[in-house]
C-alpha positions as CSV (number, residue, x, y, z in Angstrom):
1,M,-0.4,0.2,0.2
2,A,1.4,3.1,-0.9
3,A,0.3,7.0,-0.6
4,C,0.1,9.5,-2.8
5,G,-1.3,13.4,-1.9
6,G,-2.8,12.1,1.3
7,C,-4.5,9.2,-0.2
8,R,-3.9,5.0,-0.6
9,F,-3.6,3.3,-3.9
10,F,-4.3,-0.4,-4.3
11,V,-2.8,-1.8,-7.7
12,L,-5.6,-4.1,-8.5
13,T,-4.9,-6.9,-11.8
14,L,-7.7,-8.2,-14.2
15,R,-7.9,-11.3,-15.3
16,T,-9.8,-11.4,-18.1
17,L,-12.7,-13.6,-18.2
18,C,-13.1,-14.1,-22.2
19,G,-9.6,-14.5,-24.4
20,T,-6.9,-16.7,-23.9
21,S,-4.6,-17.5,-20.8
22,R,-0.6,-15.8,-21.2
23,S,1.6,-15.6,-18.2
24,A,2.3,-12.2,-17.2
25,S,4.7,-11.0,-14.6
26,L,3.1,-8.4,-11.8
27,C,5.4,-5.7,-9.5
28,T,4.0,-4.4,-6.7
29,L,5.9,-1.8,-4.4
30,P,9.5,-1.2,-4.8
31,S,10.0,-3.1,-1.7
32,A,7.8,-5.6,-2.1
33,T,8.6,-8.5,-3.7
34,H,7.7,-9.3,-6.8
35,R,5.3,-12.2,-8.3
36,T,4.4,-14.3,-11.1
37,F,0.9,-15.8,-12.0
38,S,-0.6,-16.6,-14.8
39,T,-3.4,-14.5,-15.7
40,S,-4.9,-13.6,-18.7
41,V,-4.2,-10.2,-20.3
42,G,-6.2,-7.0,-19.1
43,T,-4.0,-5.4,-16.5
44,Y,-6.3,-2.5,-14.6
45,S,-5.6,-0.1,-11.8
46,L,-7.3,1.0,-9.1
47,D,-5.6,4.8,-7.2
48,P,-3.2,1.7,-9.5
49,L,0.7,1.0,-8.2
50,P,3.6,-0.1,-11.0
51,S,2.2,-3.5,-12.3
52,G,3.8,-5.8,-15.0
53,S,4.5,-5.0,-18.4
54,R,3.2,-5.1,-21.7
55,K,0.5,-7.7,-23.1
56,T,-0.6,-8.8,-26.1
57,P,-4.1,-8.0,-27.1
58,A,-6.9,-10.7,-26.3
59,P,-9.2,-11.8,-28.8
60,V,-12.3,-10.0,-27.9
61,A,-14.8,-13.1,-27.2
62,K,-18.7,-12.7,-28.9
63,P,-20.9,-10.4,-26.6
64,E,-23.7,-11.3,-24.4
65,R,-26.9,-9.1,-25.3
66,I,-29.5,-8.8,-23.5
67,S,-31.8,-7.0,-25.5
68,P,-31.2,-6.6,-29.2
69,S,-29.7,-3.3,-29.4
70,S,-31.5,-0.5,-30.9
71,G,-30.3,2.8,-33.4
72,G,-27.4,3.6,-34.8
73,V,-25.5,6.6,-34.1
74,Q,-25.4,10.2,-35.3
75,R,-22.8,13.2,-34.8
76,N,-24.4,16.6,-34.2
77,L,-22.2,19.5,-33.9
78,S,-24.6,22.3,-34.3
79,A,-28.1,22.5,-34.8
80,V,-27.9,20.7,-38.6
81,A,-25.8,17.8,-38.0
82,V,-22.5,17.8,-40.2
83,P,-21.2,14.6,-41.4
84,L,-17.3,15.2,-40.3
85,Q,-15.8,11.6,-42.2
86,G,-12.4,12.8,-43.4
87,Q,-12.7,16.8,-42.5
88,F,-9.8,16.0,-39.5
89,R,-6.7,13.9,-41.2
90,P,-6.9,10.7,-38.4
91,L,-2.8,11.8,-37.5
92,C,-2.3,8.8,-35.5
93,R,-3.2,6.1,-38.1
94,Y,-0.1,7.4,-40.0
95,D,2.0,7.8,-36.9
96,P,0.5,6.3,-34.2
97,L,0.4,7.1,-30.5
98,D,2.2,5.6,-27.8
99,L,0.7,4.1,-25.1
100,G,3.4,3.0,-23.2
101,D,3.5,0.2,-20.8
102,V,1.7,-1.0,-17.1
103,E,4.7,0.1,-15.3
104,E,5.0,3.2,-17.2
105,N,1.4,4.5,-17.3
106,T,0.8,3.2,-13.6
107,Q,3.3,5.6,-12.3
108,K,2.0,8.8,-14.2
109,A,-1.4,7.6,-12.5
110,L,0.1,7.8,-9.1
111,A,-0.6,11.4,-9.5
112,C,-4.0,11.3,-8.7
113,K,-5.4,13.1,-5.8
114,H,-8.1,10.8,-4.7
115,L,-9.4,7.1,-4.6
116,R,-10.2,6.4,-8.5
117,Q,-9.8,3.5,-11.4
118,F,-7.8,3.8,-14.3
119,I,-7.0,1.2,-17.2
120,V,-2.7,1.5,-17.7
121,D,-2.5,-2.0,-19.2
122,P,-2.5,-1.2,-23.2
123,S,-3.7,-4.6,-24.1
124,L,-7.0,-3.8,-21.8
125,A,-7.4,-0.8,-23.9
126,R,-7.4,-2.2,-26.9
127,I,-10.2,-4.8,-26.1
128,V,-12.7,-1.4,-25.5
129,T,-11.9,0.1,-28.2
130,D,-12.3,-3.3,-30.3
131,H,-16.0,-3.3,-29.1
132,L,-15.8,0.1,-30.5
133,A,-14.4,-0.5,-33.7
134,G,-18.0,0.0,-35.9
135,D,-18.8,3.0,-34.4
136,I,-15.4,4.3,-34.3
137,D,-15.2,3.3,-38.1
138,D,-18.2,5.1,-39.3
139,G,-16.7,8.5,-38.7
140,K,-20.4,9.8,-36.7
141,A,-19.3,8.9,-32.3
142,V,-18.5,11.8,-30.8
143,I,-16.3,9.6,-27.8
144,F,-16.8,11.2,-23.8
145,E,-14.1,9.7,-21.9
146,C,-14.7,9.4,-18.2
147,N,-12.0,10.6,-16.4
148,P,-8.6,9.2,-18.7
149,G,-6.4,10.1,-15.8
150,P,-2.4,8.9,-17.2
151,G,-4.4,9.4,-20.5
152,V,-4.1,5.3,-22.4
153,L,-7.2,4.8,-23.5
154,T,-7.8,8.2,-24.9
155,R,-4.6,7.4,-27.3
156,A,-6.2,3.8,-28.0
157,L,-9.2,4.9,-29.2
158,L,-7.6,8.0,-31.2
159,N,-5.1,5.6,-32.4
160,R,-8.3,3.2,-33.7
161,G,-9.2,6.7,-35.5
162,A,-12.2,8.0,-33.7
163,Q,-12.7,11.4,-35.4
164,R,-13.1,13.2,-32.0
165,V,-12.5,11.9,-28.6
166,V,-14.2,14.7,-25.3
167,A,-11.9,13.7,-22.7
168,L,-13.3,14.6,-19.4
169,E,-11.3,15.2,-16.4
170,S,-11.0,15.6,-13.0
171,D,-7.9,15.9,-11.9
172,T,-5.7,19.4,-12.9
173,N,-2.8,16.9,-12.1
174,F,-3.5,14.6,-15.4
175,L,-4.7,18.3,-17.4
176,P,-1.0,19.4,-18.4
177,D,-0.4,15.5,-20.2
178,L,-4.0,15.7,-21.9
179,K,-3.7,18.9,-23.3
180,D,-0.5,19.0,-24.7
181,L,-1.8,15.8,-26.4
182,E,-4.7,18.2,-27.7
183,R,-2.3,20.6,-29.4
184,K,-0.4,17.9,-31.3
185,L,-3.3,16.6,-33.2
186,D,-5.5,18.5,-35.6
187,G,-9.4,18.6,-33.9
188,Q,-9.2,15.1,-32.5
189,L,-9.7,15.5,-28.8
190,D,-11.0,18.2,-26.6
191,V,-9.7,18.0,-23.1
192,V,-12.1,19.5,-20.4
193,H,-11.9,20.0,-17.2
194,C,-14.9,18.2,-15.7
195,D,-16.3,15.1,-13.4
196,F,-18.6,13.8,-15.0
197,F,-19.7,12.4,-12.4
198,K,-21.0,15.7,-11.1
199,L,-22.8,16.6,-13.8
200,D,-25.7,19.0,-13.2
201,P,-25.5,19.2,-9.4
202,L,-29.3,20.2,-6.9
203,G,-29.1,24.3,-7.2
204,H,-28.4,27.3,-9.4
205,G,-25.4,29.7,-10.0
206,S,-21.8,29.6,-11.5
207,M,-20.4,25.8,-10.3
208,K,-16.1,26.3,-10.7
209,P,-14.8,23.3,-12.6
210,P,-14.8,20.5,-12.4
211,V,-18.4,20.8,-10.8
212,M,-20.8,21.9,-14.6
213,Y,-23.7,21.9,-15.7
214,S,-24.2,19.6,-19.0
215,E,-25.6,22.9,-20.4
216,K,-22.5,24.8,-20.5
217,L,-20.7,21.3,-21.4
218,F,-22.7,21.1,-24.5
219,S,-22.2,24.4,-25.3
220,E,-18.9,25.0,-25.6
221,L,-18.9,21.7,-27.5
222,A,-21.0,22.8,-30.2
223,I,-23.1,19.5,-30.2
224,S,-26.6,20.4,-30.5
225,E,-29.6,18.6,-28.6
226,V,-31.2,16.1,-31.8
227,P,-35.0,14.3,-31.5
228,W,-35.3,11.5,-29.1
229,T,-35.8,9.0,-32.3
230,A,-32.8,10.2,-33.8
231,D,-29.4,8.3,-33.9
232,V,-27.0,7.7,-30.6
233,P,-25.3,11.8,-30.7
234,V,-22.3,10.6,-28.0
235,K,-21.2,7.8,-26.4
236,I,-20.2,8.3,-22.8
237,V,-16.9,6.0,-22.0
238,G,-15.3,4.8,-19.0
239,I,-15.3,4.0,-15.0
240,F,-18.3,4.3,-12.5
241,S,-16.5,4.5,-9.3
242,Q,-17.6,1.0,-6.7
243,R,-18.2,3.7,-4.2
244,N,-20.8,5.4,-5.3
245,E,-22.2,3.4,-8.3
246,K,-25.5,3.2,-7.7
247,N,-26.0,6.8,-7.0
248,I,-24.7,7.5,-10.0
249,L,-27.0,5.0,-11.9
250,W,-30.1,6.3,-9.9
251,K,-29.2,9.8,-11.0
252,L,-28.8,9.0,-14.8
253,I,-32.2,6.7,-14.5
254,Y,-34.3,9.9,-12.7
255,N,-32.1,12.0,-15.9
256,L,-33.4,9.1,-18.7
257,F,-37.0,9.1,-18.0
258,E,-36.8,13.1,-17.6
259,R,-34.9,13.4,-20.8
260,R,-32.4,16.2,-18.4
261,S,-28.7,16.4,-17.8
262,I,-26.7,14.6,-21.0
263,F,-30.2,12.9,-22.1
264,H,-31.7,16.4,-23.3
265,Y,-29.2,16.3,-26.1
266,G,-30.2,12.9,-27.2
267,R,-30.5,8.8,-26.7
268,V,-26.7,9.2,-24.9
269,E,-25.1,5.7,-25.1
270,L,-23.4,4.5,-21.6
271,I,-20.2,2.2,-22.5
272,M,-18.7,1.3,-18.8
273,F,-17.1,-1.0,-16.8
274,I,-19.3,-1.6,-13.8
275,S,-19.0,-4.0,-10.6
276,Q,-20.6,-7.3,-11.5
277,K,-22.7,-6.6,-8.9
278,E,-24.7,-4.1,-9.8
279,Y,-24.5,-5.8,-13.3
280,A,-26.1,-8.4,-12.4
281,K,-29.2,-6.1,-10.5
282,L,-28.9,-4.2,-13.9
283,V,-30.3,-7.8,-15.8
284,T,-31.8,-9.2,-13.2
285,R,-35.5,-11.0,-14.8
286,P,-38.9,-11.3,-12.9
287,R,-39.6,-13.9,-10.0
288,D,-35.7,-13.6,-8.8
289,Y,-37.4,-11.9,-5.4
290,R,-34.3,-10.9,-3.8
291,N,-32.6,-9.7,-6.7
292,Y,-35.7,-8.3,-9.4
293,Q,-35.4,-4.5,-7.9
294,A,-37.3,-1.1,-9.2
295,F,-33.9,-0.4,-10.5
296,S,-33.6,-3.3,-12.6
297,V,-37.0,-3.3,-14.4
298,L,-36.4,0.8,-14.6
299,W,-32.9,0.1,-16.8
300,Q,-34.4,-2.7,-18.8
301,M,-37.9,-0.7,-19.4
302,A,-35.2,2.3,-20.7
303,C,-32.7,0.2,-22.6
304,D,-30.9,-2.5,-24.3
305,I,-28.4,-3.2,-22.0
306,E,-25.7,-5.5,-23.5
307,L,-22.5,-7.3,-21.9
308,L,-19.1,-6.4,-23.9
309,H,-16.5,-8.4,-21.6
310,E,-15.6,-9.1,-17.9
311,V,-12.5,-8.8,-15.5
312,R,-11.2,-10.4,-12.8
313,L,-9.7,-8.4,-10.0
314,F,-6.6,-9.5,-7.5
315,I,-5.5,-6.8,-5.2
316,I,-1.6,-7.1,-4.7
317,I,0.2,-5.4,-1.4
318,Y,3.1,-5.6,-0.1
319,G,3.6,-8.7,-2.6
320,S,0.7,-10.6,-1.0
321,L,-2.1,-11.4,-3.9
322,L,-5.2,-11.6,-2.7
323,P,-9.0,-11.9,-4.0
324,L,-10.6,-8.2,-4.0
325,S,-13.7,-10.7,-2.6
326,R,-13.2,-11.4,1.6
327,N,-15.1,-14.9,0.7
328,N,-13.8,-16.4,-2.5
329,L,-12.6,-15.6,-6.1
330,S,-16.2,-16.2,-7.1
331,S,-17.6,-13.4,-5.5
332,Q,-19.6,-11.0,-7.8
333,S,-17.3,-8.3,-5.7
334,D,-14.2,-10.0,-7.6
335,K,-15.0,-8.4,-11.5
336,L,-16.2,-5.7,-13.7
337,C,-18.6,-5.5,-17.1
338,L,-17.9,-3.8,-19.2
339,V,-21.2,-3.2,-20.6
340,R,-22.6,-1.2,-23.5
341,I,-26.5,1.2,-22.7
342,T,-28.4,1.9,-25.5
343,P,-31.5,4.3,-24.7
344,R,-34.5,3.2,-26.4
345,E,-35.3,4.4,-29.4
346,D,-39.6,3.8,-28.7
347,L,-39.1,4.7,-25.0
348,F,-41.0,7.7,-25.1
349,N,-45.3,7.7,-27.1
350,S,-48.2,9.7,-26.1
351,H,-48.7,8.5,-22.5
352,L,-45.0,8.0,-21.4
353,T,-43.2,11.6,-21.8
354,P,-40.5,12.9,-20.7
355,L,-43.7,15.2,-18.7
356,N,-44.8,12.5,-16.3
357,G,-41.7,10.2,-16.6
358,S,-40.7,10.8,-12.8
359,T,-44.2,9.3,-11.7
360,L,-43.8,6.1,-14.1
361,V,-40.3,5.9,-11.7
362,L,-41.6,6.0,-8.7
363,M,-44.7,4.2,-9.4
364,V,-42.2,0.7,-10.1
365,K,-40.9,1.6,-7.2
366,Q,-43.8,1.3,-4.9
367,C,-45.0,-1.7,-6.6
368,L,-41.0,-3.5,-6.4
369,A,-41.1,-2.3,-2.6
370,K,-42.7,-6.0,-1.9
371,R,-42.3,-8.4,-4.0
372,K,-44.1,-10.7,-3.1
373,S,-47.3,-8.9,-2.8
374,R,-50.8,-8.9,-5.2
375,L,-50.3,-6.5,-8.0
376,I,-54.2,-5.8,-7.9
377,E,-53.5,-4.9,-4.2
378,Q,-51.5,-2.1,-4.9
379,I,-53.5,-1.0,-7.7
380,N,-56.3,-0.3,-5.3
381,S,-54.3,1.0,-2.8
382,W,-53.7,3.8,-6.0
383,S,-58.0,3.9,-7.1
384,P,-60.3,1.6,-5.0
385,G,-61.4,-0.8,-7.5
386,S,-59.4,-0.1,-10.2
387,G,-57.7,-3.2,-10.0
388,S,-59.7,-5.7,-11.2
389,E,-59.8,-3.9,-14.7
390,L,-56.4,-3.3,-15.2
391,I,-55.4,-6.9,-14.4
392,S,-57.8,-7.9,-16.9
393,K,-56.8,-5.9,-19.6
394,L,-53.0,-7.1,-18.8
395,S,-54.0,-10.3,-19.2
396,F,-53.0,-11.2,-15.3
397,L,-54.5,-13.4,-12.8
398,D,-55.6,-12.2,-9.6
399,D,-52.6,-13.8,-8.2
400,T,-49.7,-12.1,-9.9
401,M,-47.4,-11.0,-7.2
402,T,-45.5,-7.1,-8.3
403,G,-42.5,-8.8,-8.5
404,D,-44.2,-11.7,-11.2
405,V,-44.2,-8.6,-14.0
406,Y,-41.6,-7.8,-17.0
407,P,-40.4,-4.7,-17.5
408,D,-42.3,-3.7,-20.8
409,E,-45.5,-4.7,-18.3
410,F,-45.3,-2.4,-16.3
411,K,-44.9,0.3,-18.6
412,R,-48.5,-1.2,-20.0
413,L,-49.7,-0.7,-16.7
414,F,-48.3,3.0,-16.4
415,E,-49.6,3.7,-20.1
416,L,-53.3,2.0,-18.7
417,M,-53.3,3.9,-15.7
418,E,-52.6,7.6,-17.8
419,Q,-55.3,6.8,-20.0
420,S,-58.3,5.7,-17.7
421,G,-58.6,9.0,-16.0
422,N,-59.0,7.1,-12.9
423,F,-55.9,7.7,-11.0
424,T,-55.3,11.4,-10.0
425,Q,-51.4,10.6,-8.7
426,S,-52.2,11.3,-5.1
427,W,-50.4,8.0,-4.6
428,L,-47.3,9.7,-5.8
429,Y,-47.2,12.9,-3.3
430,E,-46.4,10.3,-0.1
431,E,-43.1,8.1,-2.2
432,M,-41.6,12.1,-3.3
433,L,-41.8,13.1,0.3
434,E,-39.8,9.9,1.0
435,T,-37.5,9.9,-1.9
436,T,-36.5,13.7,-0.7
437,N,-35.8,12.8,2.8
438,T,-33.6,9.5,2.5
439,G,-33.1,9.7,-1.1
440,H,-32.7,6.9,-3.6
441,A,-33.6,3.6,-2.9
């Protein structure tokens, strides 16, 4: 364990769960014993320490698709979308940028002031860019990279031919190198002192970087709003912090259903590393009464979710190789998942709009608070006597439990409630007060 800027750093080595196994050497702190073990490619760092050498990228496994992906991508840099393919010369295709090696990149990452995660292994960076190959090759993708740190993935994206990468970096220690790279290129890279995960805080008034309003960010980047049914205008790439990833995901889902923040500009796509624990909740299906939650329903209702890659985490402390989990290596907390989350083009309609989207969110939260309660009783609690009629229209049995209902069925239930005129939404206010006082469930 090493200290830097008052913070502690750990080395996390990622064992990829798809790809060919290889042998790689890892170094811990200078004072630690050198250890070697067999692992697949992909070394990852959580506030990293020096570890290992350059490895060869592994073949990308066939992704697991949770639901069919909808829509393509569209680049829009002004009020009128302008195709930019061929406008910028992708210099790095002719003169590739150096991605460094694991030890070199890890030393750079030690400049971090806070507890952060970085990609320091070029092999893992190439795996990520391989999954973005189609988006990059069509020349339309505007890619936001969250907290690039030493910039390994940034350079890999540029080497792959990305025409425009926006690096949103919150730590001033990394800005000089990123700005230097920006100056060497011909418009493919924009560097902004911004923390993506702190966009659009509550309150009003001026904000001091890295905190920022999305309106200011998109305006300065000349990225305009597009219709919801248009192609994806922006893709967000990065790593969710495991300290508060669920809170961030709740904030994003509220913003999505209300078309606020980044989703004001269209169907912004997330391509993010997320803990397997939270990923499992995202894709849990009905009748799993322990894990099926409002969180699961809302994300599956709103988005196509695709698993692209998995990696296993290990922690190295003073030369001792320990699993991140306290119990065993098979724990979900030992893994990170690279996941593509694409908002559905047909999410909104005449009955579900950004104006009542938050009402649907709260309805689902109330229904899933007790997953083994009967749905008809929940409906009757909102509007006495309405349960039988709505249950019949949904072709449900009277004993259907809330934890048996699929995401699209919850959406249909909400639409029927909106059409019926029997619901005054009085059931909403108690939940709104609870959410205000205690935060998201």
